[in-house]
C-alpha positions as CSV (number, residue, x, y, z in Angstrom):
1,M,-0.4,0.1,-0.1
2,Y,2.5,1.7,0.8
3,L,4.2,1.7,-2.5
4,A,1.6,1.9,-4.3
5,E,0.9,5.3,-2.8
6,L,4.4,6.6,-4.0
7,I,4.2,5.2,-7.2
8,K,0.5,6.8,-8.0
9,N,2.4,9.5,-7.3
10,S,5.0,9.9,-9.1
11,G,5.3,12.1,-11.9
12,A,6.9,15.2,-12.8
13,A,5.3,17.2,-10.1
14,Y,6.7,14.6,-7.7
15,G,9.7,13.5,-8.5
16,E,10.7,10.3,-9.8
17,I,10.5,6.7,-8.4
18,A,13.9,4.8,-8.5
19,S,15.7,2.1,-7.1
20,S,18.7,2.4,-6.6
21,P,21.2,0.6,-3.9
22,G,24.0,2.8,-5.1
23,A,22.0,5.8,-3.8
24,I,21.3,4.1,-0.3
25,A,25.3,3.1,-0.1
26,S,25.7,6.9,-0.7
27,M,23.3,8.2,1.5
28,C,25.2,6.0,4.3
29,N,28.6,7.1,3.2
30,G,27.7,11.2,3.5
31,P,28.4,14.1,1.7
32,A,31.3,12.9,0.0
33,Q,29.4,10.8,-2.5
34,M,25.9,13.2,-2.3
35,N,24.4,14.8,-5.4
36,T,22.0,17.2,-5.2
37,Q,18.8,15.7,-5.9
38,M,20.0,13.3,-3.3
39,Y,19.4,16.0,-0.7
40,S,15.2,16.0,-1.2
41,S,15.0,12.1,-1.8
42,L,12.8,9.8,0.1
43,F,15.0,6.9,0.8
44,L,13.4,3.2,1.4
45,S,15.7,0.5,2.3
46,K,15.4,-3.2,4.1
47,E,17.5,-1.6,7.3
48,T,17.1,1.5,8.7
49,H,19.6,3.6,8.6
50,T,18.7,6.3,11.3
51,N,22.0,8.1,12.3
52,Q,23.2,8.3,8.7
53,S,20.1,10.0,7.6
54,R,20.2,12.4,10.0
55,K,23.7,13.3,9.0
56,V,22.7,14.1,5.9
57,G,19.1,15.8,6.4
58,V,17.0,12.9,4.9
59,I,14.0,11.1,5.4
60,N,14.9,7.0,5.6
61,I,12.4,4.6,6.7
62,G,12.9,1.1,6.7
63,S,10.7,-1.9,6.0
64,N,10.3,-2.2,9.8
65,E,9.2,1.1,9.9
66,I,6.4,1.3,6.8
67,H,3.4,1.1,9.4
68,Q,4.4,4.1,11.6
69,T,4.8,6.5,8.9
70,T,1.1,7.2,8.2
71,H,1.6,11.2,9.2
72,L,3.4,11.4,5.5
73,F,0.0,10.3,3.9
74,N,-2.3,12.5,5.9
75,D,-2.3,16.3,7.0
76,C,-1.3,16.2,10.5
77,G,-2.0,19.8,10.9
78,P,-4.7,21.3,13.7
79,S,-6.9,23.3,13.5
80,I,-6.0,26.9,16.2
81,C,-9.2,28.4,18.5
82,R,-8.5,32.3,19.2
83,D,-7.5,32.8,22.5
84,S,-6.4,29.4,23.4
85,S,-3.0,28.5,25.4
86,Q,-0.6,27.6,22.1
87,D,3.0,26.7,22.2
88,W,4.5,26.1,18.8
89,F,7.2,23.6,20.2
90,Q,4.0,21.6,21.0
91,I,1.8,22.0,17.9
92,L,4.6,21.4,15.0
93,K,5.5,18.5,17.6
94,S,2.3,16.8,17.3
95,A,1.6,17.4,14.1
96,H,4.6,15.3,13.0
97,A,6.9,18.6,11.7
98,D,10.8,17.5,13.2
99,Q,11.3,15.1,10.5
100,N,14.9,15.1,9.1
101,C,16.0,18.1,7.0
102,N,18.4,20.3,5.3
103,S,17.1,23.3,3.7
104,M,14.1,25.4,4.5
105,I,12.6,28.4,3.4
106,I,10.5,30.8,5.0
107,A,7.7,33.4,3.2
108,D,6.0,35.5,5.9
109,K,6.1,39.1,6.3
110,Y,5.7,39.2,10.1
111,I,7.6,36.7,10.9
112,F,9.8,39.0,12.8
113,K,7.1,39.6,15.2
114,D,7.1,38.2,18.8
115,V,10.2,36.1,17.8
116,N,10.5,34.9,21.2
117,A,6.6,33.0,21.6
118,N,6.9,32.8,17.6
119,L,10.0,32.1,14.9
120,Y,12.5,30.9,17.8
121,K,10.1,28.4,18.8
122,I,9.5,27.4,15.2
123,L,13.6,26.9,14.1
124,D,13.8,25.0,17.8
125,I,11.7,22.3,16.5
126,L,12.5,21.9,13.0
127,L,16.1,23.0,13.0
128,P,18.4,19.4,12.9
129,Q,21.0,19.4,16.2
130,K,23.7,19.0,14.0
131,L,24.5,17.9,10.6
132,G,27.8,16.3,8.7
133,T,26.5,19.3,5.9
134,T,25.3,22.8,5.6
135,F,22.2,23.3,6.5
136,Y,20.3,26.1,4.6
137,L,17.8,28.4,5.8
138,S,16.1,31.3,3.8
139,I,13.3,33.8,5.6
140,F,11.3,36.5,2.8
141,S,9.9,38.8,5.5
142,L,10.0,42.3,6.9
143,D,8.4,44.1,3.8
144,G,9.7,48.1,3.3
145,C,12.4,47.7,5.0
146,T,15.6,48.5,4.0
147,D,19.2,46.7,3.2
148,S,20.3,47.8,6.4
149,K,17.6,46.6,9.2
150,V,17.5,43.5,6.7
151,E,20.5,42.5,7.7
152,E,20.0,43.7,11.7
153,F,17.7,41.4,12.1
154,R,19.5,38.5,10.2
155,L,22.3,39.2,13.0
156,Q,20.4,38.9,15.4
157,L,18.9,35.5,14.4
158,D,21.7,34.4,13.0
159,K,22.9,34.9,17.4
160,K,20.0,33.0,18.2
161,I,20.6,30.1,16.0
162,H,24.5,29.7,16.9
163,E,23.2,29.3,20.9
164,V,20.6,26.5,20.4
165,R,22.6,24.7,17.5
166,P,25.8,25.7,18.7
167,E,26.9,22.3,16.5
168,L,25.0,22.8,13.7
169,S,26.4,24.4,10.4
170,Y,24.4,26.4,8.5
171,S,23.8,29.3,6.0
172,L,21.5,32.3,6.3
173,E,20.0,34.3,4.7
174,V,17.2,36.7,5.3
175,F,15.3,39.0,2.2
176,G,13.7,41.8,2.5
177,C,10.1,41.5,0.2
178,S,6.5,43.2,0.0
179,T,3.0,42.1,-0.1
180,D,2.5,41.4,-3.6
181,D,5.7,38.5,-4.0
182,F,4.1,36.3,-1.2
183,H,0.4,35.6,-1.8
184,D,0.4,32.6,0.5
185,R,2.6,32.1,4.1
186,G,4.0,28.9,4.1
187,I,7.3,27.6,5.7
188,I,8.9,24.7,3.7
189,T,11.9,21.8,3.7
190,N,13.1,19.5,1.7
191,Y,9.8,17.7,2.7
192,L,7.7,19.7,4.5
193,W,4.9,22.3,3.7
194,I,3.3,23.9,6.5
195,E,0.8,26.7,5.7
196,I,-1.2,29.3,8.1
197,G,-3.3,31.6,7.1
198,A,-3.3,33.7,9.5
199,G,0.9,33.9,10.0
200,F,3.0,32.6,12.1
201,N,3.4,35.1,14.2
202,L,0.3,33.3,16.1
203,I,1.5,33.5,19.4
204,K,1.3,36.6,21.8
205,K,1.8,36.3,25.5
206,G,1.0,32.5,24.9
207,R,-2.2,32.6,23.5
208,A,-3.3,32.5,20.3
209,R,-4.2,36.0,18.7
210,I,-6.2,34.4,16.0
211,T,-8.8,31.2,15.0
212,T,-6.9,29.6,12.1
213,N,-5.6,26.0,10.8
214,I,-1.8,25.0,9.9
215,H,-1.8,21.8,7.5
216,V,1.5,20.0,7.6
217,T,1.6,18.0,4.5
218,Y,4.6,16.3,3.2
219,P,3.5,17.0,-0.9
220,M,6.1,14.8,-3.0
221,I,4.2,11.8,-1.0
222,I,0.7,12.2,-0.4
223,S,-1.7,11.7,-1.9
224,Q,-3.4,14.4,-3.9
225,E,-6.9,12.8,-3.9
226,R,-6.8,13.3,-0.2
227,V,-5.1,17.2,0.1
228,K,-5.6,18.7,-2.5
229,S,-3.2,21.9,-4.2
230,S,-0.5,20.9,-1.9
231,C,2.2,19.8,-4.0
232,D,1.4,23.1,-6.3
233,G,1.6,25.4,-3.1
234,Y,4.9,23.2,-2.1
235,W,6.4,24.6,-5.6
236,N,4.9,28.2,-5.6
237,I,6.5,29.1,-2.4
238,I,9.8,28.4,-4.7
239,E,8.8,29.9,-7.4
240,D,7.5,32.7,-5.8
241,A,11.1,33.1,-4.0
242,K,13.0,32.5,-6.9
243,R,10.7,35.7,-8.7
244,C,11.2,37.7,-5.5
245,L,15.3,36.9,-5.5
246,R,15.1,37.8,-9.6
247,T,13.5,41.2,-9.5
248,R,15.2,42.1,-6.4
249,H,18.8,41.6,-8.6
250,K,19.4,39.4,-5.4
251,S,21.0,35.4,-5.3
252,S,20.6,32.3,-2.7
253,N,22.5,29.5,-1.3
254,N,19.6,27.6,-1.1
255,R,19.6,24.3,-2.6
256,L,16.2,24.8,-2.5
257,L,16.6,27.6,-5.4
258,R,19.2,26.5,-6.9
């Protein structure tokens, strides 16, 4: 059933299904033998290679774990009620968003508001503790800010990440954007898409400031019949980010934007 879902979802929008014992060996041997495509691949193997997959930020599922991965085929995001007691760490943990990853893009013009309750908590659950390669984080935010102000926010965040992830090698980019650049607010990794209509500055003084729904899906894995447009939503963020950079004559090192 698991393979049947993946095969059904395969194609140009999702990526290809390939049987390649050499790919498992490359993943296990680390970054020196990984190509760019492998960093966004789902590795299905007979044995489970937990430590090796964590080192490169990829998802590996062994044959004995197949029945423990139903969250990959469902939207596990919760509905949030206004003024309810909430915490991003618990929200994302319960939604199974704390999966291996090696790259991330955040698009939300208000993500730097109330950072202690929002952005910092979000990153503390999503960022890996360490990798054998570089983790890429690109944030599109700060509508109307000057380049010097954007850099100020980047330096503040850089200091915080160093505090909470002292062993993680990472590349941090922060770009200013306008309201026209991104229609939706989202976080994507090399596997995951998190969408929230109300924005990621949801928590204020330990409570949700507004009623909203949070969607947490794995677009290249989940059936589009079950969650429509999740794949389109994921790729829209990437294309909007690329367009935002082009119009400002900027570039990104993020492997998701290459």
